[in-house]
C-alpha positions, 0 to 999 in steps of 0.5 A: 159339417154335421156328422151322420151319427149326430144328425140322426141322433137329433132327428130321433128327438122330434115328432116330425124328423123329416123337418130337421135339416142338417144345415140348421144344426149348430155344433161346437167342439168343447172340452169340459173335463179336467186336464188329465182327461183325454175325452172329447165332447161335442155340443149341438143344438137345433131350434126347429121352432119356438117349441121344438128345440134341443141342446145336447152334449155328446162325449166320445167313448171308444169309436162312438159318441154317447149323449151325456147331457140334454135340455129341451128348450129354445136356444138363444145363445151358447157361450163356452167359458174358459180360454184353456183347452180343458175344464170349460164351462157352458152358459146355455141361455134359452126358454120360451113363452106364449101370448104375452109372456117370454121367459128365458134363463141362463143355465151354467153347465159343468162337468162334475164327478157325477157327470154333466150338470146344471150347477146354476140357473138365473133369469135371462129375460122375463117379459109379461103383459096382459096385453100384447105390448107394452110389457107390464113386467120386464127383467133382464139378467146378465152373467159373467165369470172370473178367468177360471170360471169359479166366480160367477157375477150376476146382475138382474135389471128390472125396468118395469114395473119399478126400476131396480138393479141387483148384483150377486157374486157366487163361488163354485163349491166343488163338494156341493157341485154348484155355485153358491151365493157369497155377496149381494149388492 
């Protein structure tokens, strides 16, 4: 069940809040902070339509939750990385488009000493057409991680105009708070 505070917090983000329905909100309990933290976080998103959509992370402070991260985009998927009950990462996939274009990205979100941040971004889907279909440009990106979430594996498959596949390995740099390219295949 979506708590009242979360429902009202998300409704405030939209021009027509009466269109927001409780049952259209997806929520999940996460824990992105290190093991020694007793923090609680909740991730939530709603796609009202292709333009009106939002993803938010809230963190519990005392007896209430505060917004600590927000991204306005159409959410295609949310993956929680990490099997342990702490130090989890999130892969948020989403984007949007218009006539003849659809573009979405993978965003990797981590808790850092500076707060919750996007620490990597890559193409998830890119489709471009001068006509409605078929597509003149078509690309799809896939993402994976090692068990600890400190190595990121990314592959980009271009099927049009010329078939091509590239793969990259990134390692998380704690000091720079981002994934950095290590190797390309």
